[in-house]
C-alpha positions in Angstrom: 10.1 -36.1 -47.2 10.5 -37.9 -50.6 7.9 -37.6 -53.4 6.8 -41.1 -52.6 6.3 -40.4 -48.9 4.5 -37.1 -49.7 2.1 -38.7 -52.2 1.3 -41.8 -50.0 0.8 -39.6 -46.9 -1.3 -37.1 -49.0 -3.5 -39.9 -50.4 -4.1 -41.6 -47.1 -4.9 -38.2 -45.5 -7.3 -37.5 -48.3 -9.2 -40.7 -47.6 -9.3 -39.8 -43.9 -10.8 -36.4 -44.7 -13.4 -38.0 -47.1 -14.4 -40.4 -44.4 -14.9 -37.6 -41.9 -16.9 -35.6 -44.5 -19.1 -38.6 -45.3 -19.6 -39.9 -41.7 -22.4 -37.5 -40.6 -24.3 -37.4 -43.9 -27.8 -38.8 -44.0 -29.3 -40.9 -46.8 -30.9 -37.8 -48.4 -27.5 -36.0 -48.5 -25.9 -39.1 -50.1 -28.4 -38.7 -52.9 -27.7 -35.0 -53.5 -26.7 -34.3 -57.1 -23.1 -33.3 -57.6 -21.5 -31.0 -60.2 -20.7 -34.1 -62.3 -23.5 -34.9 -64.7 -25.6 -37.9 -63.8 -23.8 -38.5 -60.5 -24.9 -38.0 -56.9 -22.7 -37.9 -53.8 -23.4 -41.7 -53.6 -22.1 -42.2 -57.2 -19.0 -40.1 -56.6 -18.1 -42.3 -53.6 -18.9 -45.5 -55.6 -16.5 -44.3 -58.3 -13.7 -43.8 -55.7 -14.4 -47.2 -54.2 -14.4 -48.9 -57.6 -11.1 -47.4 -58.7 -9.4 -48.5 -55.5 -10.9 -52.0 -55.9 -9.5 -52.1 -59.4 -6.1 -51.3 -57.9 -6.6 -54.2 -55.5 -7.1 -56.5 -58.6 -10.9 -56.6 -58.8 -13.0 -56.0 -61.8 -16.5 -54.4 -61.8 -19.3 -56.9 -61.6 -21.6 -57.4 -64.6 -24.6 -55.1 -64.1 -26.5 -55.5 -67.4 -26.1 -51.8 -68.0 -24.7 -50.5 -71.3 -23.0 -47.3 -70.0 -22.6 -46.0 -73.6 -26.4 -45.3 -73.6 -25.9 -42.7 -70.8 -25.6 -39.1 -72.0 -22.9 -38.2 -69.5 -20.6 -41.1 -70.5 -18.2 -39.7 -73.1 -15.4 -42.2 -73.4 -14.3 -45.7 -72.4 -12.9 -44.6 -69.1 -16.2 -43.1 -68.3 -18.0 -46.3 -69.3 -15.7 -48.4 -67.1 -16.3 -46.1 -64.2 -20.0 -46.3 -64.7 -20.0 -50.1 -64.2 -18.7 -49.6 -60.7 -21.2 -46.9 -60.0 -24.1 -48.9 -61.2 -23.0 -52.0 -59.2 -23.3 -50.0 -55.9 -26.3 -47.7 -56.8 -28.7 -49.6 -54.5 -26.4 -49.8 -51.5 -27.3 -47.8 -48.4 -25.2 -44.9 -47.1 -24.0 -47.0 -44.1 -23.0 -49.9 -46.5 -21.1 -47.4 -48.7 -19.3 -45.8 -45.8 -18.3 -49.2 -44.4 -17.0 -50.3 -47.8 -15.1 -47.1 -48.3 -13.3 -47.6 -45.0 -12.6 -51.2 -45.8 -11.3 -50.6 -49.3 -9.2 -47.5 -48.5 -7.8 -49.3 -45.5 -6.5 -52.2 -47.7 -5.2 -49.7 -50.2 -3.3 -47.8 -47.5 -1.7 -51.1 -46.4 -0.7 -51.8 -50.0 0.8 -48.3 -50.5 2.8 -48.6 -47.3 4.2 -51.9 -48.4 5.1 -50.8 -51.9 8.9 -50.9 -52.6 10.7 -48.2 -54.5 11.0 -50.6 -57.4 7.3 -51.1 -57.5 6.7 -47.4 -57.0 8.8 -46.5 -60.1 7.6 -49.4 -62.3 5.8 -48.5 -65.5 2.1 -48.4 -65.2 -0.9 -47.5 -67.4 -2.8 -44.5 -66.0 -5.9 -42.7 -67.2 -3.7 -40.4 -69.3 -1.5 -43.1 -70.8 1.8 -44.7 -69.6 3.3 -43.4 -66.4 4.8 -45.0 -63.3 2.9 -46.6 -60.4 3.9 -43.5 -58.4 2.7 -41.2 -61.1 -0.6 -43.0 -61.1 -0.9 -42.6 -57.3 -0.3 -38.9 -57.7 -3.2 -38.9 -60.2 -5.3 -40.9 -57.6 -4.6 -38.2 -55.0 -5.7 -35.5 -57.5 -8.9 -37.4 -58.4 -9.9 -38.0 -54.8 -9.0 -34.4 -54.0 -11.3 -33.2 -56.8 -14.1 -35.4 -55.6 -13.8 -34.1 -52.1 -14.6 -30.7 -53.6 -17.5 -32.2 -55.5 -19.0 -33.7 -52.3 -18.4 -30.5 -50.3 -20.1 -28.4 -53.0 -23.1 -30.8 -53.1 -23.7 -30.8 -49.4 -22.6 -27.2 -48.8 -19.7 -27.9 -46.6 -16.9 -25.7 -48.0 -13.4 -25.4 -46.6 -10.9 -22.7 -47.1 -7.7 -23.8 -45.3 -4.7 -25.0 -47.4 -3.1 -28.4 -46.7 -0.2 -30.5 -48.1 -2.6 -32.5 -50.2 -3.8 -29.2 -51.8 -0.3 -28.5 -52.9 0.0 -32.0 -54.4 -3.4 -31.7 -56.0 -2.5 -28.3 -57.5 0.8 -29.7 -58.7 -1.0 -32.4 -60.7 -3.6 -29.9 -62.0 -1.0 -27.5 -63.2 1.0 -30.3 -65.0 -1.8 -30.2 -67.7 -2.3 -26.4 -67.8 -0.2 -26.0 -70.9 -2.6 -28.3 -72.8 -5.6 -26.3 -71.5 -4.0 -22.9 -72.5 -2.6 -24.0 -75.9 -4.7 -26.8 -77.3 -8.1 -25.9 -75.7 -7.7 -22.2 -75.1 -5.8 -21.6 -78.4 -3.5 -19.0 -77.0 -1.8 -17.1 -79.8 1.8 -18.0 -80.6 4.3 -16.0 -78.5 1.8 -15.5 -75.7 3.1 -15.1 -72.2 0.2 -16.1 -69.9 0.1 -15.4 -66.1 -2.6 -16.9 -63.8 -2.8 -15.1 -60.5 -4.7 -17.3 -58.0 -6.1 -15.7 -54.8 -7.8 -17.0 -51.7 -6.9 -20.2 -50.0 -4.2 -21.4 -52.4 -2.5 -18.1 -53.6 0.1 -18.5 -56.3 1.2 -17.3 -59.8 1.4 -19.8 -62.6 3.1 -19.0 -65.9 2.6 -20.5 -69.4 4.8 -19.7 -72.4 3.4 -20.4 -75.8 6.3 -21.2 -78.2 5.1 -23.8 -80.7 3.4 -25.5 -77.8 2.2 -24.1 -74.5 4.4 -25.0 -71.5 4.1 -24.3 -67.8 7.3 -22.4 -66.8 8.8 -21.2 -63.6 9.0 -17.6 -64.8 8.2 -15.6 -68.0 11.1 -14.6 -70.2 9.3 -11.5 -71.4 6.3 -9.2 -70.7 3.1 -10.8 -69.7 0.7 -10.6 -72.6 -2.4 -12.4 -71.1 -3.4 -12.1 -67.4 -6.1 -14.1 -65.6 -6.8 -13.4 -62.0 -9.3 -15.4 -60.0 -10.0 -17.3 -56.8 -7.9 -20.5 -56.5 -10.9 -22.8 -55.8 -12.8 -21.3 -58.8 -9.6 -22.1 -60.9 -9.7 -25.7 -59.7 -13.5 -26.0 -60.5 -13.0 -24.5 -64.0 -10.0 -26.8 -64.8 -12.1 -29.7 -63.5 -15.1 -28.8 -65.7 -17.3 -28.4 -62.5 -18.5 -25.0 -63.6 -18.2 -22.6 -66.6 -16.5 -19.2 -66.7 -19.5 -17.4 -68.1 -21.2 -18.0 -64.7 -18.4 -16.2 -62.9 -17.7 -13.2 -65.2 -17.6 -10.8 -62.2 -15.1 -13.1 -60.4 -12.5 -13.3 -63.1 -10.2 -10.4 -63.9 -8.7 -10.3 -67.4 -5.8 -8.2 -68.6 -3.6 -7.8 -71.7 -5.1 -9.5 -74.7 -8.5 -9.6 -73.1 -10.2 -11.5 -75.9 -7.6 -14.3 -75.8 -7.7 -14.3 -72.0 -11.5 -14.7 -72.0 -11.2 -17.6 -74.5 -8.6 -19.4 -72.3 -10.8 -18.9 -69.2 -13.7 -20.4 -71.0 -11.8 -23.5 -72.1 -9.8 -24.5 -69.0 -11.7 -27.8 -68.5 -9.4 -30.6 -69.4 -10.1 -33.5 -67.0 -11.5 -36.7 -68.3 
């Protein structure tokens, strides 16, 4: 399976899973606060719908809201997202679910029809210039993270690993060097190993030589070790929780002081 096929299949599958997750929720559950400041489950879904509508060529309707006045809006992307969220805030759960199905259905058709030329064409993504295909990988990651947000809010966890988890983790780990070096301030020369346990077990290595870079293997002894559950790792990187709430769930080794600082500064998502 090509990268294009894997990402398209993974994104469409993610929408299907979200639909199945949302279908049985009642109005009260849709209004449950999520781990994202200021957002309920309803708002999370509105954000997903809004982004996919944007990719279909639509712009958010004028709501009269100045999103910059909201404490949880930290940048222009957040302000843009909030316009979509505000425009749907009064819609019922049934209306939201129907709209989600309609919009993701149209997007699935657009993805299936995309040529290789369109897939590889330059495109502006949330992190800067990429390709359209690169942006779709980010879309899969974003929806995957929001599935976790909704599951946490309504207490419907899952533990099984799927292909979309592999693609989500792949996108997550692409920015881990930034988290370790820029945010975590790992000392020069560090060799960092993350050992993830649970549903998505794997080892991830970061070498710090001038800049921190994710590598396939360390070229020397491990100097910093961080061992934790894979879903906790995802939540920390996504800023959904903080390491100081999970001190008994994170094992640190080597330069423990540096390891603790990295674990406390993994959050890098926008």
